[in-house]
MARROLO-574442 format. One record per residue (C-alpha): x, y, z. Coordinates in pm, 1 decimal, decimal comma. Last residue first. Layout:
<r><X>X</X><Y>Y</Y><Z>Z</Z></r>
...
***
This chain:
<r><X>399,1</X><Y>-856,2</Y><Z>791,2</Z></r>
<r><X>339,2</X><Y>-505,5</Y><Z>887,9</Z></r>
<r><X>500,3</X><Y>-436,7</Y><Z>1249,6</Z></r>
<r><X>422,8</X><Y>-178,9</Y><Z>1264,3</Z></r>
<r><X>337,0</X><Y>155,1</Y><Z>1455,3</Z></r>
<r><X>512,1</X><Y>392,4</Y><Z>1216,5</Z></r>
<r><X>657,3</X><Y>719,7</Y><Z>1298,9</Z></r>
<r><X>493,9</X><Y>1068,7</Y><Z>1200,0</Z></r>
<r><X>764,3</X><Y>1310,3</Y><Z>1051,9</Z></r>
<r><X>689,9</X><Y>1692,3</Y><Z>1172,8</Z></r>
<r><X>1003,3</X><Y>1671,3</Y><Z>1405,9</Z></r>
<r><X>1213,9</X><Y>1570,9</Y><Z>1108,3</Z></r>
<r><X>1451,9</X><Y>1303,0</Y><Z>1214,8</Z></r>
<r><X>1820,9</X><Y>1292,5</Y><Z>1282,6</Z></r>
<r><X>1797,3</X><Y>1591,8</Y><Z>1542,0</Z></r>
<r><X>1937,3</X><Y>1355,4</Y><Z>1848,2</Z></r>
<r><X>1638,9</X><Y>1386,0</Y><Z>2016,5</Z></r>
<r><X>1421,4</X><Y>1284,2</Y><Z>1712,1</Z></r>
<r><X>1621,2</X><Y>996,6</Y><Z>1651,8</Z></r>
<r><X>1619,4</X><Y>918,8</Y><Z>2028,6</Z></r>
<r><X>1238,2</X><Y>935,8</Y><Z>1990,2</Z></r>
<r><X>1232,3</X><Y>714,2</Y><Z>1657,4</Z></r>
<r><X>1420,7</X><Y>443,9</Y><Z>1881,0</Z></r>
<r><X>1211,1</X><Y>482,3</Y><Z>2201,5</Z></r>
<r><X>923,4</X><Y>353,0</Y><Z>2013,8</Z></r>
<r><X>1067,9</X><Y>6,6</Y><Z>2006,2</Z></r>
<r><X>1052,7</X><Y>-159,9</Y><Z>1608,1</Z></r>
<r><X>886,7</X><Y>-475,3</Y><Z>1583,3</Z></r>
<r><X>1014,7</X><Y>-665,2</Y><Z>1276,6</Z></r>
<r><X>778,7</X><Y>-790,7</Y><Z>1058,0</Z></r>
<r><X>830,1</X><Y>-523,1</Y><Z>747,0</Z></r>
<r><X>1224,3</X><Y>-628,1</Y><Z>790,9</Z></r>
<r><X>1118,1</X><Y>-1018,4</Y><Z>721,4</Z></r>
<r><X>950,7</X><Y>-927,6</Y><Z>444,5</Z></r>
<r><X>1262,7</X><Y>-750,5</Y><Z>348,0</Z></r>
<r><X>1490,3</X><Y>-1017,2</Y><Z>372,9</Z></r>
<r><X>1271,1</X><Y>-1286,1</Y><Z>215,1</Z></r>
<r><X>1244,2</X><Y>-1055,4</Y><Z>-105,7</Z></r>
<r><X>1639,2</X><Y>-1049,0</Y><Z>-77,6</Z></r>
<r><X>1643,7</X><Y>-1415,9</Y><Z>-101,1</Z></r>
<r><X>1486,6</X><Y>-1438,3</Y><Z>-415,5</Z></r>
<r><X>1754,0</X><Y>-1221,0</Y><Z>-562,4</Z></r>
<r><X>1723,3</X><Y>-906,6</Y><Z>-774,4</Z></r>
<r><X>1542,5</X><Y>-706,7</Y><Z>-538,3</Z></r>
<r><X>1375,4</X><Y>-335,2</Y><Z>-561,8</Z></r>
<r><X>1174,0</X><Y>-203,7</Y><Z>-294,1</Z></r>
<r><X>839,7</X><Y>-28,7</Y><Z>-324,5</Z></r>
<r><X>698,6</X><Y>117,8</Y><Z>13,7</Z></r>
<r><X>308,9</X><Y>95,4</Y><Z>-20,9</Z></r>
<r><X>14,5</X><Y>308,4</Y><Z>89,8</Z></r>
<r><X>150,9</X><Y>607,5</Y><Z>201,0</Z></r>
<r><X>-96,5</X><Y>861,5</Y><Z>304,2</Z></r>
<r><X>-121,7</X><Y>773,5</Y><Z>665,5</Z></r>
<r><X>255,1</X><Y>837,4</Y><Z>707,1</Z></r>
<r><X>436,6</X><Y>629,6</Y><Z>944,2</Z></r>
<r><X>455,4</X><Y>392,4</Y><Z>647,2</Z></r>
<r><X>769,8</X><Y>571,4</Y><Z>529,7</Z></r>
<r><X>928,1</X><Y>455,8</Y><Z>836,1</Z></r>
<r><X>894,7</X><Y>76,6</Y><Z>778,8</Z></r>
<r><X>1183,2</X><Y>-9,4</Y><Z>530,7</Z></r>
<r><X>1455,7</X><Y>215,7</Y><Z>715,6</Z></r>
<r><X>1365,4</X><Y>101,9</Y><Z>1038,7</Z></r>
<r><X>1422,8</X><Y>-266,0</Y><Z>921,5</Z></r>
<r><X>1723,0</X><Y>-176,8</Y><Z>718,1</Z></r>
<r><X>1890,6</X><Y>-27,9</Y><Z>1015,4</Z></r>
<r><X>1900,2</X><Y>-318,2</Y><Z>1206,4</Z></r>
<r><X>1726,5</X><Y>-309,1</Y><Z>1554,1</Z></r>
<r><X>1858,8</X><Y>-411,7</Y><Z>1856,2</Z></r>
<r><X>1755,6</X><Y>-69,2</Y><Z>2034,1</Z></r>
<r><X>2134,3</X><Y>52,2</Y><Z>2045,6</Z></r>
<r><X>2213,8</X><Y>-72,1</Y><Z>1720,6</Z></r>
<r><X>1934,2</X><Y>155,6</Y><Z>1549,9</Z></r>
<r><X>2096,1</X><Y>417,2</Y><Z>1746,6</Z></r>
<r><X>2443,2</X><Y>366,3</Y><Z>1593,4</Z></r>
<r><X>2262,9</X><Y>300,8</Y><Z>1262,7</Z></r>
<r><X>2150,9</X><Y>649,0</Y><Z>1258,9</Z></r>
<r><X>2494,5</X><Y>802,2</Y><Z>1367,6</Z></r>
<r><X>2665,2</X><Y>618,8</Y><Z>1100,3</Z></r>
<r><X>2398,6</X><Y>706,3</Y><Z>866,4</Z></r>
<r><X>2453,9</X><Y>1079,6</Y><Z>940,6</Z></r>
<r><X>2807,7</X><Y>1041,5</Y><Z>864,4</Z></r>
<r><X>2810,5</X><Y>839,0</Y><Z>547,8</Z></r>
<r><X>2566,4</X><Y>1102,0</Y><Z>408,7</Z></r>
<r><X>2802,8</X><Y>1397,2</Y><Z>510,2</Z></r>
<r><X>3137,4</X><Y>1211,3</Y><Z>384,7</Z></r>
<r><X>2944,9</X><Y>1169,7</Y><Z>41,2</Z></r>
<r><X>2795,8</X><Y>865,5</Y><Z>-31,6</Z></r>
<r><X>2926,1</X><Y>708,1</Y><Z>-384,6</Z></r>
<r><X>2627,2</X><Y>755,6</Y><Z>-643,9</Z></r>
<r><X>2277,1</X><Y>562,2</Y><Z>-732,1</Z></r>
<r><X>2100,9</X><Y>806,8</Y><Z>-496,1</Z></r>
<r><X>2355,2</X><Y>702,0</Y><Z>-212,3</Z></r>
<r><X>2564,1</X><Y>414,0</Y><Z>-249,7</Z></r>
<r><X>2803,5</X><Y>233,5</Y><Z>-34,1</Z></r>
<r><X>3143,5</X><Y>134,4</Y><Z>-181,1</Z></r>
<r><X>3289,5</X><Y>82,8</Y><Z>167,6</Z></r>
<r><X>3039,0</X><Y>21,6</Y><Z>419,5</Z></r>
<r><X>2772,7</X><Y>255,5</Y><Z>553,7</Z></r>
<r><X>2505,2</X><Y>80,5</Y><Z>635,7</Z></r>
<r><X>2384,5</X><Y>-214,2</Y><Z>408,0</Z></r>
<r><X>1999,1</X><Y>-132,4</Y><Z>361,6</Z></r>
<r><X>2025,7</X><Y>249,4</Y><Z>425,4</Z></r>
<r><X>2306,7</X><Y>258,5</Y><Z>221,2</Z></r>
<r><X>2208,9</X><Y>108,6</Y><Z>-97,7</Z></r>
<r><X>2013,0</X><Y>313,0</Y><Z>-356,4</Z></r>
<r><X>1850,3</X><Y>526,5</Y><Z>-107,0</Z></r>
<r><X>1729,9</X><Y>202,6</Y><Z>113,7</Z></r>
<r><X>1332,3</X><Y>353,8</Y><Z>103,2</Z></r>
<r><X>1406,9</X><Y>390,6</Y><Z>-288,5</Z></r>
<r><X>991,1</X><Y>384,9</Y><Z>-392,6</Z></r>
<r><X>700,7</X><Y>537,6</Y><Z>-201,2</Z></r>
<r><X>399,4</X><Y>467,0</Y><Z>-318,7</Z></r>
<r><X>184,5</X><Y>784,8</Y><Z>-178,2</Z></r>
<r><X>-174,2</X><Y>828,4</Y><Z>-151,6</Z></r>
<r><X>-434,5</X><Y>1102,6</Y><Z>-255,6</Z></r>
<r><X>-714,4</X><Y>1246,8</Y><Z>-37,1</Z></r>
<r><X>-703,9</X><Y>1596,6</Y><Z>-113,2</Z></r>
<r><X>-641,3</X><Y>1753,4</Y><Z>193,0</Z></r>
<r><X>-411,6</X><Y>1534,5</Y><Z>350,0</Z></r>
<r><X>-223,4</X><Y>1464,0</Y><Z>0,9</Z></r>
<r><X>-199,7</X><Y>1872,9</Y><Z>-22,0</Z></r>
<r><X>-83,9</X><Y>1835,3</Y><Z>358,1</Z></r>
<r><X>209,1</X><Y>1557,6</Y><Z>235,7</Z></r>
<r><X>322,3</X><Y>1776,0</Y><Z>-59,1</Z></r>
<r><X>364,8</X><Y>2120,9</Y><Z>120,8</Z></r>
<r><X>585,6</X><Y>2101,0</Y><Z>428,6</Z></r>
<r><X>641,9</X><Y>1756,5</Y><Z>474,4</Z></r>
<r><X>796,8</X><Y>1697,4</Y><Z>123,6</Z></r>
<r><X>1115,5</X><Y>1610,7</Y><Z>160,3</Z></r>
<r><X>1196,8</X><Y>1396,7</Y><Z>479,4</Z></r>
<r><X>1570,8</X><Y>1285,9</Y><Z>444,4</Z></r>
<r><X>1792,3</X><Y>1008,8</Y><Z>591,9</Z></r>
<r><X>1483,2</X><Y>774,0</Y><Z>669,5</Z></r>
<r><X>1310,3</X><Y>825,2</Y><Z>364,7</Z></r>
<r><X>1098,9</X><Y>1042,1</Y><Z>141,0</Z></r>
<r><X>1254,8</X><Y>1146,1</Y><Z>-147,3</Z></r>
<r><X>1416,4</X><Y>831,1</Y><Z>-286,4</Z></r>
<r><X>1128,9</X><Y>770,0</Y><Z>-521,3</Z></r>
<r><X>770,0</X><Y>929,5</Y><Z>-514,1</Z></r>
<r><X>493,1</X><Y>727,0</Y><Z>-667,1</Z></r>
<r><X>203,9</X><Y>993,6</Y><Z>-642,9</Z></r>
<r><X>-145,9</X><Y>818,8</Y><Z>-620,8</Z></r>
<r><X>-492,0</X><Y>882,2</Y><Z>-704,6</Z></r>
<r><X>-487,9</X><Y>1178,2</Y><Z>-937,5</Z></r>
<r><X>-691,7</X><Y>1530,7</Y><Z>-998,8</Z></r>
<r><X>-474,6</X><Y>1746,3</Y><Z>-1173,2</Z></r>
<r><X>-343,5</X><Y>2113,6</Y><Z>-1141,1</Z></r>
<r><X>-250,2</X><Y>2163,6</Y><Z>-806,3</Z></r>
<r><X>-154,3</X><Y>1774,0</Y><Z>-712,4</Z></r>
<r><X>104,6</X><Y>1812,4</Y><Z>-1045,4</Z></r>
<r><X>250,7</X><Y>2106,1</Y><Z>-913,7</Z></r>
<r><X>340,6</X><Y>1954,7</Y><Z>-599,9</Z></r>
<r><X>443,6</X><Y>1656,0</Y><Z>-742,0</Z></r>
<r><X>671,1</X><Y>1817,3</Y><Z>-970,4</Z></r>
<r><X>839,9</X><Y>2031,3</Y><Z>-694,8</Z></r>
<r><X>870,7</X><Y>1706,4</Y><Z>-491,5</Z></r>
<r><X>1124,2</X><Y>1520,4</Y><Z>-735,4</Z></r>
<r><X>1205,5</X><Y>1169,6</Y><Z>-834,1</Z></r>
<r><X>860,8</X><Y>1112,9</Y><Z>-1014,6</Z></r>
<r><X>597,2</X><Y>865,3</Y><Z>-1070,7</Z></r>
<r><X>255,1</X><Y>963,4</Y><Z>-1179,2</Z></r>
<r><X>-116,7</X><Y>899,7</Y><Z>-1050,3</Z></r>
<r><X>-395,4</X><Y>681,3</Y><Z>-1198,5</Z></r>
<r><X>-653,0</X><Y>435,3</Y><Z>-1011,2</Z></r>
<r><X>-883,0</X><Y>111,9</Y><Z>-1112,9</Z></r>
<r><X>-758,8</X><Y>100,2</Y><Z>-1483,3</Z></r>
<r><X>-1007,3</X><Y>-20,7</Y><Z>-1741,8</Z></r>
<r><X>-1297,4</X><Y>92,1</Y><Z>-1543,2</Z></r>
<r><X>-1424,1</X><Y>326,1</Y><Z>-1813,0</Z></r>
<r><X>-1395,3</X><Y>609,2</Y><Z>-1573,8</Z></r>
<r><X>-1036,9</X><Y>498,6</Y><Z>-1498,4</Z></r>
<r><X>-953,4</X><Y>473,8</Y><Z>-1898,1</Z></r>
<r><X>-1107,4</X><Y>847,4</Y><Z>-1924,7</Z></r>
<r><X>-871,7</X><Y>977,3</Y><Z>-1632,3</Z></r>
<r><X>-564,9</X><Y>829,4</Y><Z>-1788,0</Z></r>
<r><X>-620,7</X><Y>966,1</Y><Z>-2117,7</Z></r>
<r><X>-734,4</X><Y>1349,3</Y><Z>-1963,1</Z></r>
<r><X>-413,0</X><Y>1299,8</Y><Z>-1756,8</Z></r>
<r><X>-177,3</X><Y>1231,5</Y><Z>-2041,3</Z></r>
<r><X>-304,1</X><Y>1475,9</Y><Z>-2276,9</Z></r>
<r><X>-333,8</X><Y>1856,7</Y><Z>-2162,2</Z></r>
<r><X>-150,7</X><Y>1750,3</Y><Z>-1814,3</Z></r>
<r><X>117,0</X><Y>1578,9</Y><Z>-1970,5</Z></r>
<r><X>188,7</X><Y>1814,4</Y><Z>-2270,6</Z></r>
<r><X>171,5</X><Y>2091,3</Y><Z>-2015,2</Z></r>
<r><X>456,2</X><Y>1926,3</Y><Z>-1807,3</Z></r>
<r><X>635,0</X><Y>1854,6</Y><Z>-2090,4</Z></r>
<r><X>637,9</X><Y>2204,8</Y><Z>-2210,3</Z></r>
<r><X>737,9</X><Y>2330,5</Y><Z>-1846,8</Z></r>
<r><X>1022,1</X><Y>2072,0</Y><Z>-1858,8</Z></r>
<r><X>1189,3</X><Y>2125,1</Y><Z>-2195,5</Z></r>
<r><X>1493,3</X><Y>2327,8</Y><Z>-1986,9</Z></r>
<r><X>1557,6</X><Y>2039,7</Y><Z>-1778,0</Z></r>
<r><X>1363,8</X><Y>1735,1</Y><Z>-1907,6</Z></r>
<r><X>1485,7</X><Y>1415,9</Y><Z>-1679,5</Z></r>
<r><X>1606,9</X><Y>1618,9</Y><Z>-1390,6</Z></r>
<r><X>1366,5</X><Y>1877,8</Y><Z>-1425,4</Z></r>
<r><X>1045,1</X><Y>1606,7</Y><Z>-1383,6</Z></r>
<r><X>784,5</X><Y>1440,2</Y><Z>-1581,6</Z></r>
<r><X>919,7</X><Y>1108,8</Y><Z>-1509,5</Z></r>
<r><X>627,2</X><Y>891,9</Y><Z>-1560,8</Z></r>
<r><X>295,1</X><Y>921,3</Y><Z>-1577,5</Z></r>
<r><X>125,5</X><Y>626,9</Y><Z>-1339,4</Z></r>
<r><X>-100,9</X><Y>343,0</Y><Z>-1452,2</Z></r>
<r><X>-255,2</X><Y>116,5</Y><Z>-1139,0</Z></r>
<r><X>-453,2</X><Y>-169,0</Y><Z>-1178,0</Z></r>
<r><X>-361,8</X><Y>-304,6</Y><Z>-1534,2</Z></r>
<r><X>-589,6</X><Y>-546,4</Y><Z>-1683,4</Z></r>
<r><X>-524,3</X><Y>-756,9</Y><Z>-1995,3</Z></r>
<r><X>-202,0</X><Y>-958,7</Y><Z>-1939,3</Z></r>
<r><X>52,8</X><Y>-1062,2</Y><Z>-2181,5</Z></r>
<r><X>275,6</X><Y>-811,2</Y><Z>-2023,2</Z></r>
<r><X>458,0</X><Y>-705,8</Y><Z>-2312,5</Z></r>
<r><X>125,6</X><Y>-692,9</Y><Z>-2503,4</Z></r>
<r><X>-66,4</X><Y>-538,3</Y><Z>-2218,6</Z></r>
<r><X>219,7</X><Y>-296,3</Y><Z>-2195,2</Z></r>
<r><X>184,0</X><Y>-171,3</Y><Z>-2587,0</Z></r>
<r><X>-235,0</X><Y>-128,0</Y><Z>-2504,5</Z></r>
<r><X>-106,3</X><Y>141,3</Y><Z>-2215,6</Z></r>
<r><X>151,7</X><Y>291,4</Y><Z>-2395,5</Z></r>
<r><X>-76,8</X><Y>362,8</Y><Z>-2740,6</Z></r>
<r><X>-354,2</X><Y>530,9</Y><Z>-2478,3</Z></r>
<r><X>-54,3</X><Y>714,1</Y><Z>-2358,0</Z></r>
<r><X>88,4</X><Y>849,2</Y><Z>-2660,6</Z></r>
<r><X>-249,2</X><Y>921,1</Y><Z>-2822,6</Z></r>
<r><X>-336,6</X><Y>1170,6</Y><Z>-2512,8</Z></r>
<r><X>4,5</X><Y>1316,7</Y><Z>-2513,3</Z></r>
<r><X>279,1</X><Y>1226,0</Y><Z>-2306,4</Z></r>
<r><X>542,5</X><Y>1104,9</Y><Z>-2545,6</Z></r>
<r><X>865,0</X><Y>1048,6</Y><Z>-2457,6</Z></r>
<r><X>1078,0</X><Y>812,0</Y><Z>-2722,1</Z></r>
<r><X>1270,9</X><Y>513,0</Y><Z>-2597,9</Z></r>
<r><X>1453,1</X><Y>306,6</Y><Z>-2829,8</Z></r>
<r><X>1396,6</X><Y>-74,3</Y><Z>-2892,5</Z></r>
<r><X>1581,1</X><Y>-385,7</Y><Z>-2938,9</Z></r>
<r><X>1530,0</X><Y>-526,7</Y><Z>-2618,2</Z></r>
<r><X>1764,3</X><Y>-429,9</Y><Z>-2359,9</Z></r>
<r><X>2087,8</X><Y>-555,4</Y><Z>-2195,8</Z></r>
<r><X>2282,9</X><Y>-338,8</Y><Z>-1930,8</Z></r>
<r><X>2039,9</X><Y>-91,4</Y><Z>-1896,0</Z></r>
<r><X>2222,0</X><Y>243,1</Y><Z>-1762,9</Z></r>
<r><X>2182,3</X><Y>433,6</Y><Z>-2103,4</Z></r>
<r><X>2038,5</X><Y>162,6</Y><Z>-2358,4</Z></r>
<r><X>2052,6</X><Y>346,7</Y><Z>-2667,3</Z></r>
<r><X>1988,9</X><Y>126,8</Y><Z>-2920,7</Z></r>
<r><X>2116,9</X><Y>163,0</Y><Z>-3238,3</Z></r>
<r><X>2360,7</X><Y>-145,2</Y><Z>-3301,6</Z></r>
<r><X>2063,7</X><Y>-363,0</Y><Z>-3246,1</Z></r>
<r><X>1838,1</X><Y>-219,7</Y><Z>-3514,6</Z></r>
<r><X>1573,1</X><Y>0,9</Y><Z>-3420,9</Z></r>
<r><X>1212,2</X><Y>-50,7</Y><Z>-3260,0</Z></r>
<r><X>1018,2</X><Y>229,5</Y><Z>-3129,4</Z></r>
<r><X>922,8</X><Y>173,7</Y><Z>-2749,1</Z></r>
<r><X>719,4</X><Y>456,4</Y><Z>-2601,8</Z></r>
<r><X>779,2</X><Y>650,9</Y><Z>-2301,5</Z></r>
<r><X>505,1</X><Y>866,0</Y><Z>-2128,2</Z></r>
<r><X>321,3</X><Y>595,5</Y><Z>-1956,0</Z></r>
<r><X>396,8</X><Y>344,2</Y><Z>-1629,3</Z></r>
<r><X>325,5</X><Y>26,0</Y><Z>-1490,7</Z></r>
<r><X>123,0</X><Y>-92,1</Y><Z>-1181,0</Z></r>
<r><X>-7,7</X><Y>-425,4</Y><Z>-1109,6</Z></r>
<r><X>-215,6</X><Y>-523,2</Y><Z>-797,1</Z></r>
<r><X>-192,6</X><Y>-888,5</Y><Z>-665,8</Z></r>
<r><X>-432,0</X><Y>-1192,9</Y><Z>-558,4</Z></r>
<r><X>-776,3</X><Y>-1099,2</Y><Z>-757,1</Z></r>
<r><X>-563,0</X><Y>-1195,0</Y><Z>-1088,2</Z></r>
<r><X>-501,1</X><Y>-1563,9</Y><Z>-988,1</Z></r>
<r><X>-145,0</X><Y>-1631,6</Y><Z>-1113,6</Z></r>
<r><X>-31,6</X><Y>-1743,6</Y><Z>-1436,5</Z></r>
<r><X>1,8</X><Y>-1411,1</Y><Z>-1598,3</Z></r>
<r><X>218,3</X><Y>-1314,8</Y><Z>-1284,3</Z></r>
<r><X>516,7</X><Y>-1527,2</Y><Z>-1372,7</Z></r>
<r><X>576,0</X><Y>-1428,5</Y><Z>-1742,1</Z></r>
<r><X>417,2</X><Y>-1060,3</Y><Z>-1714,9</Z></r>
<r><X>680,0</X><Y>-966,6</Y><Z>-1451,4</Z></r>
<r><X>940,3</X><Y>-1065,2</Y><Z>-1718,4</Z></r>
<r><X>824,1</X><Y>-927,4</Y><Z>-2010,1</Z></r>
<r><X>735,9</X><Y>-599,7</Y><Z>-1808,2</Z></r>
<r><X>1094,7</X><Y>-599,6</Y><Z>-1701,0</Z></r>
<r><X>1264,3</X><Y>-633,3</Y><Z>-2037,1</Z></r>
<r><X>1026,7</X><Y>-367,9</Y><Z>-2215,5</Z></r>
<r><X>1312,1</X><Y>-105,7</Y><Z>-2311,3</Z></r>
<r><X>1509,9</X><Y>-296,5</Y><Z>-1966,4</Z></r>
<r><X>1306,7</X><Y>-76,4</Y><Z>-1761,3</Z></r>
<r><X>1203,4</X><Y>197,2</Y><Z>-1971,4</Z></r>
<r><X>837,3</X><Y>35,7</Y><Z>-2018,5</Z></r>
<r><X>787,0</X><Y>61,8</Y><Z>-1661,3</Z></r>
<r><X>737,0</X><Y>-169,9</Y><Z>-1351,6</Z></r>
<r><X>566,4</X><Y>-217,9</Y><Z>-1022,9</Z></r>
<r><X>410,6</X><Y>-534,8</Y><Z>-860,9</Z></r>
<r><X>223,8</X><Y>-526,7</Y><Z>-556,0</Z></r>
<r><X>98,0</X><Y>-805,3</Y><Z>-342,8</Z></r>
<r><X>416,6</X><Y>-933,1</Y><Z>-174,4</Z></r>
<r><X>292,1</X><Y>-1253,6</Y><Z>15,1</Z></r>
<r><X>613,9</X><Y>-1461,0</Y><Z>12,0</Z></r>
<r><X>530,6</X><Y>-1650,7</Y><Z>-291,1</Z></r>
<r><X>451,1</X><Y>-1339,1</Y><Z>-474,0</Z></r>
<r><X>804,6</X><Y>-1219,6</Y><Z>-391,2</Z></r>
<r><X>957,8</X><Y>-1551,1</Y><Z>-441,5</Z></r>
<r><X>801,2</X><Y>-1589,8</Y><Z>-812,1</Z></r>
<r><X>934,1</X><Y>-1253,9</Y><Z>-884,9</Z></r>
<r><X>1260,4</X><Y>-1331,0</Y><Z>-771,8</Z></r>
<r><X>1239,9</X><Y>-1664,6</Y><Z>-937,0</Z></r>
<r><X>1177,4</X><Y>-1460,5</Y><Z>-1299,5</Z></r>
<r><X>1478,5</X><Y>-1254,7</Y><Z>-1250,7</Z></r>
<r><X>1700,7</X><Y>-1549,2</Y><Z>-1153,3</Z></r>
<r><X>1601,5</X><Y>-1778,2</Y><Z>-1444,3</Z></r>
<r><X>1625,5</X><Y>-1476,8</Y><Z>-1676,9</Z></r>
<r><X>1985,9</X><Y>-1412,5</Y><Z>-1639,1</Z></r>
<r><X>2034,6</X><Y>-1094,8</Y><Z>-1476,7</Z></r>
<r><X>2256,1</X><Y>-818,0</Y><Z>-1639,9</Z></r>
<r><X>2388,1</X><Y>-546,1</Y><Z>-1424,8</Z></r>
<r><X>2346,3</X><Y>-176,9</Y><Z>-1369,9</Z></r>
<r><X>1960,8</X><Y>-174,8</Y><Z>-1448,2</Z></r>
<r><X>1902,8</X><Y>-534,5</Y><Z>-1597,4</Z></r>
<r><X>1532,4</X><Y>-460,8</Y><Z>-1621,3</Z></r>
<r><X>1477,9</X><Y>-676,9</Y><Z>-1301,8</Z></r>
<r><X>1646,9</X><Y>-398,5</Y><Z>-1117,8</Z></r>
<r><X>1381,0</X><Y>-116,3</Y><Z>-1243,5</Z></r>
<r><X>1104,8</X><Y>-361,8</Y><Z>-1146,9</Z></r>
<r><X>985,4</X><Y>-262,8</Y><Z>-799,2</Z></r>
<r><X>846,4</X><Y>-527,3</Y><Z>-550,3</Z></r>
<r><X>578,0</X><Y>-357,1</Y><Z>-326,8</Z></r>
<r><X>565,2</X><Y>-366,3</Y><Z>72,8</Z></r>
<r><X>255,5</X><Y>-224,4</Y><Z>223,8</Z></r>
<r><X>30,8</X><Y>-449,3</Y><Z>-29,2</Z></r>
<r><X>-177,9</X><Y>-276,0</Y><Z>-192,3</Z></r>
<r><X>-558,1</X><Y>-164,4</Y><Z>-273,9</Z></r>
<r><X>-801,6</X><Y>-49,3</Y><Z>-516,3</Z></r>
<r><X>-1136,6</X><Y>86,7</Y><Z>-469,4</Z></r>
<r><X>-1025,0</X><Y>433,2</Y><Z>-497,2</Z></r>
<r><X>-1021,0</X><Y>710,7</Y><Z>-300,0</Z></r>
<r><X>-673,8</X><Y>729,5</Y><Z>-263,6</Z></r>
<r><X>-487,9</X><Y>359,4</Y><Z>-284,0</Z></r>
<r><X>-628,0</X><Y>181,9</Y><Z>-7,1</Z></r>
<r><X>-390,1</X><Y>-21,9</Y><Z>221,7</Z></r>
<r><X>-286,4</X><Y>-365,8</Y><Z>262,0</Z></r>
<r><X>-91,1</X><Y>-578,1</Y><Z>544,1</Z></r>
<r><X>117,2</X><Y>-851,6</Y><Z>410,7</Z></r>
<r><X>-29,8</X><Y>-1132,6</Y><Z>269,4</Z></r>
<r><X>25,1</X><Y>-1476,8</Y><Z>391,7</Z></r>
<r><X>206,5</X><Y>-1673,7</Y><Z>161,8</Z></r>
<r><X>38,4</X><Y>-1725,5</Y><Z>-187,9</Z></r>
***
């Protein structure tokens, strides 16, 4: 393993994570089929570059991502990285022509069944061990208890998670099976609701706290300060536009970027250029200005993307860049800024 990146503690636990993590959704064949060799080399490159946190979920390729990560990581010294996966979705075997794949372009022959009960979560953790071929998971996250995924059933699913998933994970943590527990969602409101109803160590928040928009500053981050839980911030590039800039075809939250978003990114990119700083460097480091953010988790599909992200974490960003973003009204006044570099 190369020189590790800066590491931060997760909540009040003894678990720590590298400030740059590798997220597993793209390696589960999200939107495109990746050859196994390419996917495995991406995980290998991340480990070799010093990335010390790897995040996946049963959902990603209906087991594909966990298989791929496990294939590489089970050969590594276990104390050199942390591994997080998710609970709340069980995989049920079906005939190949009956698989409901959604955005996953090639999956294993399983369908997803949501299950946030105590028994379902215990089963999920055990199943993940088998797919990974490993006997330890450091962080377990309750996956996608939010309105986007459950609509009118959200309240019932939240209740199921509070009464089933949370006690199950707390029991596993007390037993020393898992080091840290939390949720993984794409929405701020459910995160606030969990914070007010459960004792958790970390919140994976995807796409909501970024250089482009700083959701959660009014209530969620103050709750984190008061309770001491951490964040794993996923989606810092907003699915692409903060990595590439507003180029033709640039995406924002996995859709074509709106004119309003393109205009704002153009203005941010112009300020970055005046300070000789890549837009992507500002985007990937920005969430780390929050003391409660332990890791920024990015996806990757090629080894060279890992190298690029590590280099972006190593970039020195002038304080004047952040000051100008504030002056131009492009950055919330309440959002703290980082004092990197972090690699």
